[in-house]
C-alpha positions in Angstrom: -10.2 -25.8 -10.8 -12.0 -22.3 -12.7 -10.0 -19.4 -13.2 -12.0 -16.4 -13.0 -10.4 -13.3 -14.7 -12.4 -9.4 -13.7 -11.1 -6.1 -16.2 -10.8 -2.7 -14.5 -14.8 -2.0 -15.2 -15.7 -4.7 -12.7 -13.8 -3.5 -10.4 -14.2 0.6 -10.6 -16.6 1.5 -7.4 -17.4 -0.1 -4.2 -20.8 -1.5 -6.0 -18.8 -3.3 -8.9 -16.2 -5.0 -5.8 -19.3 -6.3 -4.2 -20.4 -7.5 -7.2 -17.4 -9.4 -7.7 -17.5 -10.7 -4.2 -21.3 -12.4 -5.1 -20.3 -13.6 -7.9 -16.7 -15.4 -6.5 -18.9 -16.7 -3.4 -20.8 -18.3 -5.3 -19.0 -21.0 -6.8 -18.9 -24.3 -5.1 -15.5 -25.6 -6.2 -11.5 -24.1 -6.4 -11.0 -20.8 -8.2 -8.4 -18.9 -9.1 -9.3 -14.9 -9.4 -7.2 -12.5 -11.9 -8.3 -9.1 -11.6 -6.8 -5.9 -13.4 -6.1 -2.5 -12.4 -9.0 -0.3 -11.3 -11.0 1.6 -13.9 -8.5 4.0 -15.9 -5.6 3.7 -13.3 -3.2 2.3 -15.4 -3.7 5.4 -17.6 -3.0 7.3 -14.4 0.4 5.5 -13.0 1.6 5.9 -17.3 0.9 9.2 -16.8 2.5 9.2 -13.1 5.7 7.3 -14.8 6.0 9.8 -17.7 6.0 12.8 -15.1 8.6 11.0 -13.1 10.8 9.9 -15.7 11.1 13.2 -17.7 11.9 15.4 -14.2 8.2 16.7 -13.9 6.3 17.5 -10.9 4.1 14.2 -10.0 2.7 14.3 -6.6 -0.9 15.3 -8.1 -0.8 12.2 -9.9 -0.2 10.2 -7.0 -2.7 12.2 -5.0 -5.2 11.4 -7.5 -4.2 7.6 -7.6 -4.6 7.8 -3.5 -7.8 9.6 -3.2 -9.2 7.4 -6.2 -8.8 4.0 -4.4 -9.5 6.1 -0.8 -13.0 6.6 -2.2 -13.6 3.0 -2.9 -11.6 1.8 0.4 -14.2 4.8 2.3 -17.5 3.4 0.4 -16.5 -0.4 1.8 -15.8 1.1 5.2 -12.8 -0.3 5.3 -10.1 0.8 7.8 -7.4 2.8 5.7 -4.2 2.5 7.8 -4.5 -0.9 8.6 -5.3 -1.8 4.8 -2.7 -3.4 2.6 -3.9 -1.3 -0.5 -2.8 1.8 1.5 0.7 0.2 2.2 0.9 -0.7 -1.3 0.7 3.3 -2.1 3.4 3.5 0.0 5.5 1.2 -1.7 5.0 2.5 -4.9 6.0 6.1 -3.3 9.4 4.9 -2.4 9.8 2.9 -5.3 9.7 6.2 -7.4 12.4 7.4 -5.4 14.8 4.3 -5.7 14.9 3.3 -8.8 16.7 4.6 -11.8 15.9 6.1 -15.0 18.4 4.2 -17.5 15.6 3.1 -19.8 11.9 4.7 -20.0 10.5 0.5 -20.6 12.3 -1.1 -17.3 11.3 1.8 -15.3 7.7 1.7 -16.7 7.7 -2.1 -15.9 9.0 -1.0 -11.6 5.8 1.4 -11.7 2.7 0.5 -13.4 2.4 -3.3 -11.8 1.4 -1.0 -8.7 -2.3 -0.4 -10.7 -3.3 -4.2 -10.3 -1.1 -4.9 -7.0 -3.0 -1.9 -5.4 -6.5 -3.4 -6.6 -6.5 -6.9 -5.5 -5.0 -5.3 -2.3 -8.0 -3.6 -1.7 -10.2 -6.6 -2.7 -8.3 -8.5 -0.4 -8.9 -6.2 2.3 -12.3 -6.3 1.4 -12.8 -10.0 1.6 -11.0 -10.3 4.8 -13.8 -7.7 5.7 -16.6 -10.0 4.7 -14.5 -13.2 6.0 -14.5 -14.7 2.1 -11.3 -17.3 2.6 -8.8 -16.7 0.2 -5.0 -16.8 -0.5 -3.3 -13.5 -1.6 -0.8 -14.1 -4.1 1.7 -11.9 -5.8 2.0 -13.0 -9.9 5.2 -11.7 -9.9 6.3 -14.5 -7.5 4.9 -17.3 -9.9 4.6 -15.6 -13.7 8.5 -16.0 -14.6 9.3 -13.8 -18.2 12.0 -12.6 -20.1 13.3 -9.3 -19.6 11.9 -7.8 -22.6 9.7 -4.9 -21.2 6.2 -3.7 -21.4 6.3 -6.9 -24.0 8.0 -9.8 -21.8 7.6 -13.6 -23.2 6.7 -15.8 -20.3 9.4 -18.7 -19.5 6.9 -21.6 -19.7 8.6 -24.4 -17.6 10.1 -21.9 -15.0 6.4 -20.6 -15.0 4.9 -23.9 -14.3 7.4 -25.5 -11.8 6.2 -22.1 -9.3 2.3 -22.4 -10.2 2.5 -26.1 -9.5 2.9 -24.8 -5.7 -0.2 -23.2 -5.7 -2.3 -26.5 -6.7 -4.4 -27.5 -3.8 -4.3 -24.5 -1.7 -7.1 -22.1 -0.5 -10.3 -22.9 -1.8 -9.8 -18.9 -3.6 -6.4 -17.4 -5.4 -6.5 -13.9 -5.7 -3.7 -12.5 -7.9 -3.0 -10.1 -10.6 -3.1 -10.0 -14.0 -0.5 -7.9 -16.5 2.3 -8.6 -14.9 5.3 -11.1 -14.0 9.2 -11.3 -13.2 12.5 -12.0 -14.3 14.6 -15.0 -12.8 16.2 -12.0 -10.9 13.3 -10.8 -9.9 12.8 -7.3 -11.8 9.2 -6.9 -12.1 7.8 -7.3 -16.4 4.8 -6.6 -17.9 3.1 -8.6 -20.4 1.6 -6.2 -22.8 -1.0 -3.8 -22.6 -4.6 -5.1 -21.5 -2.6 -8.1 -21.1 -4.6 -9.7 -17.8 -6.8 -12.2 -20.1 -3.3 -13.4 -21.5 -2.4 -14.0 -17.7 -5.9 -15.6 -16.9 -4.5 -17.7 -19.4 -1.4 -18.8 -18.3 -3.0 -19.5 -14.5 -5.4 -21.6 -16.3 -3.2 -23.9 -18.1 -0.3 -24.1 -15.5 -3.4 -24.9 -13.1 -5.2 -27.3 -15.4 -8.3 -25.8 -15.1 -11.5 -26.7 -16.1 -12.4 -23.2 -17.5 -11.7 -20.3 -17.7 -14.2 -17.3 -17.6 -13.9 -13.5 -18.0 -16.3 -11.1 -16.8 -17.1 -8.3 -19.1 -19.5 -5.2 -19.3 -20.8 -6.8 -22.5 -23.3 -9.8 -22.8 -20.3 -11.9 -24.9 -18.4 -11.4 -27.8 -19.9 -9.4 -30.6 -19.4 -8.9 -34.3 -18.7 -5.6 -34.1 -18.4 -2.4 -31.4 -22.0 -1.9 -29.6 -21.2 2.2 -29.4 -20.3 2.2 -32.9 -23.2 -0.4 -35.0 -26.4 -0.5 -32.6 -27.4 -3.9 -34.1 -24.1 -5.8 -33.3 -25.0 -9.4 -32.3 -23.9 -12.2 -29.9 -21.8 -15.3 -31.2 -22.9 -18.0 -28.7 -20.1 -20.3 -29.8 -16.3 -19.4 -31.4 -13.7 -22.3 -32.7 -10.1 -21.7 -31.3 -8.8 -20.6 -34.1 -11.4 -18.1 -35.1 -11.4 -16.5 -31.9 -7.5 -16.3 -32.3 -7.9 -14.4 -35.8 -10.2 -12.2 -34.3 -7.8 -11.3 -31.3 -5.2 -10.8 -33.8 -7.0 -8.3 -35.9 -8.0 -6.1 -32.4 -11.5 -7.5 -31.4 -10.9 -5.5 -27.8 -12.9 -8.5 -26.0 -9.9 -10.4 -25.5 -6.0 -10.4 -25.7 -4.4 -12.0 -28.7 -2.1 -14.3 -26.6 -4.7 -16.0 -24.6 -6.0 -18.5 -26.7 -3.3 -20.5 -27.4 -2.3 -21.8 -23.8 -6.2 -22.7 -23.5 -6.3 -24.7 -26.7 -3.3 -26.7 -26.3 -4.9 -28.4 -22.9 -8.5 -28.1 -24.3 -9.5 -25.6 -22.1 -13.0 -23.9 -23.0 -12.9 -19.7 -22.5 -16.1 -18.2 -21.8 -16.8 -14.4 -22.4 -19.5 -13.5 -19.8 -21.4 -10.4 -17.9 -20.8 -9.1 -14.4 -23.5 -6.8 -15.3 -26.1 -10.5 -15.6 -24.1 -13.3 -14.5 -27.1 -15.3 -15.6 -26.7 -15.1 -19.2 -24.6 -17.6 -21.6 -22.2 -15.1 -22.9 -19.7 -16.3 -25.6 -17.9 -20.1 -25.0 -15.0 -20.4 -26.8 -13.5 -24.1 -27.9 -13.2 -26.8 -30.3 -16.1 -26.6 -32.2 -15.2 -27.2 -36.0 -17.5 -26.2 -38.9 -19.6 -23.1 -37.6 -20.9 -20.3 -39.3 -19.9 -16.9 -38.6 -21.5 -13.2 -38.9 -19.4 -10.3 -40.3 -17.3 -9.4 -38.0 -16.1 -5.8 -37.9 -13.0 -4.3 -36.0 -12.2 -0.8 -36.3 -8.7 0.4 -34.7 -8.6 4.4 -34.4 -5.3 6.8 -34.3 -3.3 4.2 -36.0 -0.5 5.6 -38.5 0.3 4.8 -41.9 3.9 5.3 -42.8 5.7 4.8 -46.3 9.7 3.9 -46.5 11.2 4.2 -49.8 15.6 4.5 -50.5 17.0 7.7 -51.2 19.3 6.1 -54.0 16.2 5.1 -56.0 17.0 0.9 -55.3 14.1 -1.2 -54.6 13.6 -1.9 -51.4 14.0 -5.9 -51.3 15.0 -8.0 -48.0 18.2 -6.3 -46.7 16.0 -2.9 -46.3 13.2 -4.7 -44.6 15.2 -6.5 -42.3 16.9 -3.0 -41.4 13.4 -1.3 -41.2 12.2 -4.8 -38.8 15.2 -4.6 -36.7 14.3 -1.0 -35.8 10.7 -1.5 -35.1 11.8 -4.5 -32.5 13.9 -2.3 -31.1 11.6 0.4 -30.6 8.7 -2.3 -29.5 6.7 -0.9 -31.9 3.6 -3.1 -34.1 2.7 -3.6 -37.4 -0.7 -4.1 -38.1 -0.6 -4.6 -41.6 2.0 -4.3 -44.3 2.8 -3.7 -47.9 5.7 -3.9 -49.8 6.2 -2.4 -53.6 9.4 -2.0 -55.8 9.9 1.4 -54.5 8.6 1.8 -51.2 8.0 -0.5 -48.1 4.4 0.6 -46.5 2.8 -0.2 -43.4 0.3 0.8 -40.4 1.4 0.8 -37.0 0.4 1.8 -33.7 3.0 3.4 -31.6 3.5 6.2 -29.6 4.3 9.5 -30.6 7.8 9.2 -28.8 8.4 5.5 -30.9 7.3 7.2 -34.2 10.0 10.0 -34.0 12.2 7.6 -32.8 12.0 5.0 -35.6 11.9 8.3 -38.0 15.5 9.6 -36.3 17.0 6.3 -37.0 15.8 5.6 -40.5 15.8 8.9 -42.2 20.0 8.9 -43.1 18.7 6.2 -45.5 15.5 6.6 -46.5 12.3 9.2 -47.5 9.9 8.8 -45.1 6.1 10.1 -45.4 3.8 9.2 -43.2 0.0 10.1 -42.4 -1.2 10.5 -38.1 -5.0 9.6 -37.4 -5.9 7.0 -39.7 -8.0 4.1 -39.2 -7.6 0.6 -39.7 -11.4 -1.2 -40.4 -10.7 -5.5 -40.8 -13.8 -6.9 -41.5 -13.6 -10.8 -41.1 -15.8 -13.3 -43.2 -17.1 -9.8 -45.3 -20.1 -9.8 -47.6 -20.5 -7.9 -51.6 -22.3 -4.9 -49.6 -19.5 -4.4 -47.0 -17.0 -3.8 -50.2 -20.0 -1.8 -51.9 -20.3 0.9 -48.7 -16.4 1.0 -48.7 -16.5 2.1 -51.8 -17.5 5.4 -51.1 -14.7 5.8 -48.3 -11.3 7.4 -48.8 -9.0 4.4 -48.5 -5.2 4.6 -48.4 -4.6 1.2 -48.2 -6.4 -2.6 -48.8 -5.9 -6.0 -48.6 -8.4 -8.7 -49.3 -8.5 -12.7 -49.3 -10.9 -15.4 -49.2 -12.5 -14.5 -45.6 -10.8 -10.8 -44.5 -10.8 -7.4 -46.1 -8.7 -4.7 -44.2 -8.1 -1.3 -45.2 -6.5 1.8 -43.9 -8.9 4.9 -44.2 -8.2 8.6 -43.8 
């Protein structure tokens, strides 16, 4: 058994979907295919959810989502009225009229999964047309999570029992990334860009030989090629190094992807759907490798500094209080630093969450922040990297033997 994961760029139009079918049909062993939402559908669904939740008109956004998939369906010469993807659009419309608005995050998880559900349904329709034998599987029936919406945690024992039922079934399983459900059947999501993690879950539970994540890049690079023209491919990476790079924000894989694979020594291949013959990057049990400097940039971060209004030291009970609010609001801390009179952190969050954090703390704390800052991480840095950064406007710095991080204005 192998597991293939295709992201949004690999199914963005009719030509891409045909390319996926060619890649999938070329494999001669049982296969599980995990697919993301097409193109920028998730962004459109987030806009739709925001409009719906706040009582704004959302029909235009819903029509945009419908038209986008309709154009791909027409290019694939599918009969729309009999297609499963079109039925899923109607299911989305009905759900918008039935779910309540008690919680932004809970309702988010009932709407956003339609991106993955519609995309896999459209692939299912096309694969039926070309007679590619497969079984369509709803991930919400097999990936069981807790009820922490938008960042749910997998219940591994329950998920394993469910996925055991998929072993020795059809030659090709087709399912969705990013989504799951609670034991009560309420939909959940695994965190933004969580389809890689979904593929890792299926690979782990299916005892796969290998997981391949198909990207629009030739493999894992040591920098974003859009920002550094001399970015180079890293042919082999250890599990541990890949976890570190993903944790710091390397966009090629989701941070939670590696550990379920490492626990069963399942290798992960990063491959190019543009040129499937390239070897790409292999991640596995490879100790003792040497790596080039790896550059990871995260834009649109917020640097926030919190101090007590009574001028007392910021100590453990203050930090517990701050982190409780971060947890309740689902705000991720990218980097932090504590001094006698302030606690400073670089966070990634939506504006409404930042406002909610400030509101929850301002009765007791003085809060200052800089929006729109950049977080740069260099792993395996060189002296030349440090000299170059001396010319930048650095707001915060952390450095150890292998990694240096800067918050830059």
